[in-house]
Structures are given as C-alpha cells and as structure tokens.
C-alpha positions in Angstrom: -8.8 18.4 -24.7 -9.0 15.7 -27.4 -5.3 15.0 -27.0 -5.9 14.1 -23.3 -8.6 11.6 -24.4 -6.2 10.1 -27.0 -3.4 9.9 -24.4 -5.7 8.2 -21.8 -6.8 5.6 -24.4 -3.3 5.0 -25.6 -1.9 4.6 -22.1 -4.6 2.2 -21.2 -4.1 0.2 -24.4 -0.3 0.0 -23.7 -0.8 -1.0 -20.1 -1.7 -4.3 -18.6 -4.8 -4.4 -16.4 -5.7 -8.1 -16.1 -7.9 -7.8 -13.0 -11.0 -5.7 -13.1 -11.0 -3.2 -10.3 -14.1 -1.1 -10.4 -13.8 0.7 -7.1 -10.1 0.7 -6.3 -8.6 1.1 -9.8 -6.4 4.1 -9.0 -4.7 2.6 -6.0 -4.6 -1.0 -7.3 -2.8 0.0 -10.6 -0.8 3.0 -9.3 2.5 1.1 -9.8 1.7 -0.5 -13.1 3.6 0.9 -16.1 1.4 2.9 -18.6 -1.6 2.5 -16.4 0.1 4.8 -13.9 0.6 7.4 -16.6 -3.1 7.1 -17.6 -4.2 7.7 -14.0 -1.9 10.7 -13.7 -3.1 12.1 -17.0 -6.8 11.9 -16.1 -6.4 13.2 -12.6 -4.4 16.2 -13.8 -6.9 16.9 -16.7 -9.8 16.5 -14.3 -8.2 18.9 -11.8 -7.5 21.5 -14.4 -11.0 21.4 -15.8 -12.6 21.4 -12.4 -10.5 24.4 -11.4 -11.6 26.3 -14.5 -15.2 25.5 -13.8 -14.8 26.9 -10.2 -13.3 30.1 -11.6 -16.1 30.5 -14.2 -18.8 29.8 -11.6 -17.3 32.4 -9.2 -16.9 35.0 -11.9 -20.4 34.5 -13.3 -21.9 34.7 -9.8 -20.7 38.3 -9.5 -22.5 39.2 -12.8 -26.0 37.8 -12.1 -28.7 38.1 -9.5 -31.3 36.0 -7.8 -31.4 32.2 -7.8 -28.8 31.9 -10.5 -26.3 33.7 -8.2 -27.2 31.5 -5.3 -26.8 28.4 -7.4 -23.4 29.4 -8.8 -22.3 30.3 -5.2 -23.3 26.8 -4.1 -21.6 25.1 -7.1 -18.3 27.1 -6.8 -17.2 25.7 -3.4 -18.3 22.2 -4.5 -15.9 22.4 -7.5 -13.2 23.7 -5.2 -13.6 20.8 -2.9 -13.4 18.5 -5.9 -10.1 20.1 -6.8 -8.9 19.3 -3.3 -10.1 15.7 -3.7 -8.1 15.4 -7.0 -4.9 16.8 -5.2 -5.4 14.2 -2.4 -5.8 11.4 -4.9 -2.7 12.5 -6.8 -0.7 12.4 -3.5 -2.1 9.0 -2.7 -1.3 7.6 -6.1 
C-alpha cells in the first residue's frame, strides 16, 4: 500500500494543477497529464481497499452475534455502495 501512496505523490508532483479545485478536482483535471494517472491510481486503490473491507465485514458478520453482527451487516452494504460509487467515478473520469 505504501507504493500506492508514493505513486500518488509522485504523479501529483509531476503534474500541473495551477487552479485549486476543492470540490471538482477529479473532473476538472481528468485530462491533465500525470494528474490523470494520480486520479486513476487513487480511485483504483480506494476501490480495492473498500471491496476488501466489504468482504471482511460480511465474513465477520457470520461469525459473531448480537449488536456486532447488526453493525457489520449495516456497514457491509455501505462499503458495497462505495465501491459502486468508485466505479461510477472511474467511468466519469
């Protein structure tokens, strides 16, 4: 995972982002060299980690009882929705 962080920092350093875009960064810089690669790297890494979290929450919810099971069963679909959001964002970018 550290390599992903190094890649994101390196891509941002190589890219040119002269205008600060706090809310629309992904879409504003989607066509900018090196920034585009940074955006794709973090979206892919975030999607992979979020999918892994979904799988772990779902597996663990089968092994526990009570409120912990309920909490994990609530978290798991939320993480799955976040994966869907990442896929939609990748398509948009």
